[in-house]
Rosetta silent file (secondary structure, phi, psi, omega in degrees, C-alpha in Angstrom):
SEQUENCE: XXXXXXXXXXXXXXXXXXXXXXXXXXXXXXXXXXXXXXXXXXXXXXXXXXXXXXXXXXXXXXXXXXXXXXXXXXXXXXXXXXXXXXXXXXXXXXXXXXXXXXXXXXXXXXXXXXXXXXXXXXXXXXXXXXXXXXXXXXX
SCORE:     score description
SCORE:     0.000 S_00000001
   1 L     0.000  -45.480  179.489  -14.655   27.752  -17.452 S_00000001
   2 H   -65.592  -39.715  178.699  -15.636   24.144  -18.156 S_00000001
   3 H   -59.462  -40.358  179.993  -13.505   22.962  -15.230 S_00000001
   4 H   -62.202  -36.542  179.292  -15.376   25.280  -12.856 S_00000001
   5 H   -74.518  -26.187 -177.988  -18.699   23.751  -13.927 S_00000001
   6 H   -77.336  -26.976 -176.593  -17.363   20.210  -13.511 S_00000001
   7 H   -58.271  -47.313  178.961  -16.312   20.657   -9.873 S_00000001
   8 H   -60.613  -35.444  178.816  -19.855   20.643   -8.390 S_00000001
   9 H   -67.959  -37.422  178.420  -20.646   17.475  -10.346 S_00000001
  10 H   -65.746  -42.107  178.309  -17.512   15.782   -9.061 S_00000001
  11 H   -64.961  -44.228  179.279  -18.391   16.664   -5.474 S_00000001
  12 H   -61.779  -42.288  179.007  -21.969   15.479   -5.948 S_00000001
  13 H   -63.389  -39.996  179.292  -20.782   12.189   -7.454 S_00000001
  14 H   -64.938  -35.183  179.255  -18.407   11.615   -4.525 S_00000001
  15 H   -74.823  -36.319 -178.058  -21.260   12.176   -2.062 S_00000001
  16 H   -79.971  -37.504 -177.317  -23.718    9.966   -3.927 S_00000001
  17 L  -123.370   65.921 -175.595  -21.257    7.179   -4.823 S_00000001
  18 H   -61.905  -29.783 -179.270  -18.588    7.180   -2.086 S_00000001
  19 H   -65.013  -26.687  178.472  -17.489    3.628   -2.842 S_00000001
  20 H   -67.833  -25.241  179.184  -16.334    4.759   -6.294 S_00000001
  21 H   -75.219  -18.383  178.401  -13.852    7.086   -4.589 S_00000001
  22 L  -103.127   55.098 -175.745  -12.231    4.073   -2.897 S_00000001
  23 H   -66.854  160.816  172.449  -11.295    2.425   -6.164 S_00000001
  24 H    62.143   32.303  171.632   -9.006   -0.544   -6.570 S_00000001
  25 H    82.144    9.682 -176.969   -9.762   -2.146   -3.202 S_00000001
  26 L   -72.248  -12.335 -177.195   -8.584    0.661   -0.941 S_00000001
  27 L   -95.160    5.915 -179.790  -11.803    0.538    1.095 S_00000001
  28 L  -152.282  162.749 -179.404  -11.399   -3.021    2.382 S_00000001
  29 L   -64.184  149.188  175.371   -8.617   -5.407    3.441 S_00000001
  30 L   -77.043 -179.648 -176.576   -6.577   -7.097    0.747 S_00000001
  31 L   -64.876  -17.362  177.787   -6.325  -10.878    0.325 S_00000001
  32 L  -106.638   12.055  177.781   -3.535  -11.014    2.916 S_00000001
  33 L    83.690   12.828 -177.049   -5.344   -8.773    5.421 S_00000001
  34 L  -106.231 -175.319 -179.025   -3.397   -5.634    4.527 S_00000001
  35 E   -94.877  134.076 -172.993   -4.007   -2.165    3.127 S_00000001
  36 E  -102.514  142.210  167.377   -4.126   -1.821   -0.683 S_00000001
  37 E  -138.142  155.903  176.911   -2.827    0.888   -3.016 S_00000001
  38 L  -124.411   88.899 -176.404   -2.570    0.908   -6.803 S_00000001
  39 L   -86.014   -3.081 -178.052    0.484    2.964   -7.787 S_00000001
  40 L  -171.348 -136.988 -176.842    0.690    1.605  -11.321 S_00000001
  41 L   -86.414   22.218  176.096   -0.205   -1.513  -13.294 S_00000001
  42 L  -155.878  169.114  179.138   -0.321   -3.627  -10.122 S_00000001
  43 E  -103.741  145.508  173.908   -1.512   -3.435   -6.513 S_00000001
  44 E  -113.086  123.584  177.265    0.684   -3.039   -3.426 S_00000001
  45 E  -114.129  130.364 -179.001   -0.637   -4.592   -0.223 S_00000001
  46 E  -125.386  134.917  172.498    1.045   -3.784    3.107 S_00000001
  47 E  -144.834  152.501  177.148    0.356   -5.275    6.518 S_00000001
  48 E   -85.903  136.230  174.467    2.204   -5.338    9.801 S_00000001
  49 E  -134.048  106.717 -176.686    3.419   -8.696   11.031 S_00000001
  50 L    55.793 -118.674 -175.805    5.076   -8.576   14.433 S_00000001
  51 L  -101.679   30.089 -178.049    8.108   -6.279   14.125 S_00000001
  52 E  -148.768  165.468  170.765    8.068   -6.013   10.326 S_00000001
  53 E  -101.406  139.237  171.291    6.015   -4.976    7.313 S_00000001
  54 E  -106.090  129.437 -177.668    4.941   -7.564    4.796 S_00000001
  55 E  -121.026  121.836 -179.648    4.614   -6.162    1.269 S_00000001
  56 E  -111.257  130.772  176.700    2.739   -8.094   -1.415 S_00000001
  57 E  -103.941  106.423 -171.113    2.909   -7.113   -5.102 S_00000001
  58 E  -107.783  155.645  176.810   -0.386   -8.292   -6.603 S_00000001
  59 L   -76.256 -174.650 -176.184   -1.794   -8.306  -10.120 S_00000001
  60 L   -65.804  -19.317  179.065   -4.852   -6.300  -11.177 S_00000001
  61 L   -98.426   16.441  179.920   -7.169   -9.026   -9.810 S_00000001
  62 L    63.088   34.013 -177.546   -5.519   -8.905   -6.328 S_00000001
  63 L  -130.998 -177.578  170.887   -3.842  -12.286   -6.996 S_00000001
  64 L    52.197   60.834  176.527   -0.512  -13.827   -7.956 S_00000001
  65 L   -57.646  139.679 -172.645    1.897  -12.162   -5.493 S_00000001
  66 L  -130.558  132.753  172.571    5.242  -11.824   -7.240 S_00000001
  67 L  -117.470  -22.994  179.819    8.819  -11.454   -5.990 S_00000001
  68 L   -63.630  132.077  179.807   10.709  -12.640   -9.095 S_00000001
  69 L    54.597   33.946 -178.571   12.215   -9.686  -10.988 S_00000001
  70 L  -127.950  162.213  178.615   10.562   -7.390   -8.419 S_00000001
  71 E  -149.574  155.678  178.033   11.801   -4.958   -5.787 S_00000001
  72 E  -138.740  131.946  171.388   10.507   -3.006   -2.793 S_00000001
  73 E  -123.645  124.589 -178.945   11.914    0.076   -1.085 S_00000001
  74 E  -117.096  132.381  177.468   10.050    1.191    2.053 S_00000001
  75 E  -124.266  122.105  178.296   10.533    4.560    3.769 S_00000001
  76 E  -100.816  124.770  178.779    8.986    5.255    7.176 S_00000001
  77 E  -116.235  121.849  178.520    8.633    8.944    8.081 S_00000001
  78 E  -143.180  137.992  177.797    7.959    9.926   11.691 S_00000001
  79 L    53.199   37.624  177.619    8.649   13.148   13.580 S_00000001
  80 L    77.402    3.008  178.417   10.232   14.718   10.510 S_00000001
  81 E  -112.063  136.009  177.801   12.762   11.890   10.097 S_00000001
  82 E  -107.825  132.523  179.885   12.747    9.426    7.203 S_00000001
  83 E  -127.118  125.799  175.547   14.187    5.929    7.656 S_00000001
  84 E   -82.432  130.311  179.856   14.596    3.434    4.820 S_00000001
  85 E   -90.256  139.381  179.435   13.606   -0.078    5.880 S_00000001
  86 L   -79.104  103.547 -176.745   15.747   -2.995    4.644 S_00000001
  87 E   -97.338  132.571  178.819   13.311   -5.064    2.541 S_00000001
  88 E  -135.111  158.299  175.613   14.147   -8.618    1.489 S_00000001
  89 E   -61.851  130.959 -178.139   12.203  -11.473   -0.068 S_00000001
  90 L   -76.487  150.216  172.268   10.384  -13.273    2.759 S_00000001
  91 L   -76.656  128.739  178.215   10.853  -16.958    3.503 S_00000001
  92 L    99.996  -93.778 -174.433    7.635  -18.749    2.631 S_00000001
  93 L   -70.537  157.051  175.606    5.048  -16.352    1.199 S_00000001
  94 L   -77.852   76.517 -174.873    5.559  -14.561   -2.093 S_00000001
  95 L  -152.254  170.261  172.767    6.181  -11.271   -0.320 S_00000001
  96 E  -106.890  141.083  177.540    8.843   -8.858    0.853 S_00000001
  97 E  -112.082  127.106 -178.003    9.626   -8.513    4.569 S_00000001
  98 E  -121.952   98.242 -179.478   10.764   -5.095    5.819 S_00000001
  99 E   -63.218  141.718  176.384   11.895   -5.167    9.483 S_00000001
 100 L   -81.620  147.200  175.679   11.060   -2.101   11.561 S_00000001
 101 L   -63.569  154.976  177.708   13.894   -0.281   13.351 S_00000001
 102 L   -53.129  131.182  176.687   14.243   -0.930   17.084 S_00000001
 103 L    81.706   -6.815 -179.306   11.617    1.002   19.007 S_00000001
 104 L   -77.516  143.216  174.288    9.652    2.017   15.881 S_00000001
 105 L  -127.746  162.047  179.283    5.878    1.707   15.889 S_00000001
 106 L  -106.142   39.755 -177.924    3.343    2.158   13.127 S_00000001
 107 L   -92.790  -15.192 -179.226    0.989    4.320   15.164 S_00000001
 108 L  -155.965  162.859  177.811    1.773    7.629   13.449 S_00000001
 109 L   101.260 -159.822 -179.933    3.539    9.089   10.436 S_00000001
 110 E  -134.981  159.793  178.498    3.594    7.971    6.838 S_00000001
 111 E  -131.094  133.027  175.836    4.921    5.061    4.853 S_00000001
 112 E  -120.457  129.765  177.664    6.045    5.185    1.211 S_00000001
 113 E  -115.775  117.887  176.511    6.544    1.995   -0.798 S_00000001
 114 E  -105.483  112.500 -172.027    8.481    2.305   -4.047 S_00000001
 115 E  -132.658  156.538  166.460    8.058   -0.996   -5.896 S_00000001
 116 E  -131.020  142.176 -177.896    8.437   -2.707   -9.221 S_00000001
 117 E  -121.796  122.145  179.817    6.619   -5.954  -10.027 S_00000001
 118 L    51.530   42.195  178.059    7.974   -8.359  -12.634 S_00000001
 119 L    80.972    0.632 -179.186   10.157   -5.570  -14.021 S_00000001
 120 E  -102.499  114.059  179.697    7.318   -3.036  -14.222 S_00000001
 121 E   -76.091  166.500  177.452    7.914    0.113  -12.147 S_00000001
 122 L  -146.819  170.376  172.699    5.187    2.209  -10.523 S_00000001
 123 L   -71.482  159.589  176.117    4.816    5.471   -8.651 S_00000001
 124 L   -61.783  143.272  175.069    5.375    5.283   -4.886 S_00000001
 125 E   -97.501  129.594 -176.261    2.412    4.017   -2.863 S_00000001
 126 E  -110.804  137.961 -179.270    1.676    6.204    0.177 S_00000001
 127 E  -130.243  131.911  170.784    0.073    5.066    3.431 S_00000001
 128 E   -85.197  139.783  179.309   -1.022    7.134    6.429 S_00000001
 129 L  -100.507  146.428    3.978   -0.288    5.425    9.715 S_00000001
 130 L   -74.343  156.359  177.417   -1.690    3.560   11.505 S_00000001
 131 L   -65.894  138.930 -175.242   -2.538    1.099    8.743 S_00000001
 132 L   -69.135  -36.561 -168.933   -6.286    0.592    8.492 S_00000001
 133 L  -116.467    5.389 -177.858   -6.375   -3.159    7.993 S_00000001
 134 L   -53.162  126.847  178.529   -3.255   -4.648    9.584 S_00000001
 135 L    87.865   -7.196  179.693   -4.223   -7.903   11.157 S_00000001
 136 L   -75.429  156.110  176.718   -7.680   -7.960    9.518 S_00000001
 137 L   -68.210  162.789 -176.435   -8.918  -11.092    7.836 S_00000001
 138 L   -61.881 -178.570 -176.163   -8.680  -11.372    4.047 S_00000001
 139 L   -58.251    0.000    0.000  -11.026  -10.015    1.417 S_00000001
């Protein structure tokens, strides 16, 4: 009964304060120009760079990308087929680079990133394709 009364208030709040619904930076590009999700106690930022995905594991303040004691598993799903991308620590930036399979594009489908940052696991981060901010300037 209480839940039924709370639903109209939740809808009204979402209409009045839409920016609150895009919590944790999901409504704007991340510091590396990518799309942000918060699957746990850290942020995951993903952006396309040429024929690969760059994945940044950021702290709660969208800073300090970390690869030490961290891991990334990326799964691209298109046309009912799921393909795991081989993610490795990138040369240069504190990020993971996940090359796309030959002929793959990020124009449709979904992307799931299963990551741990500095030994701390999180739930998978899900992205609808195309990515909203790939190639956009930073925050």
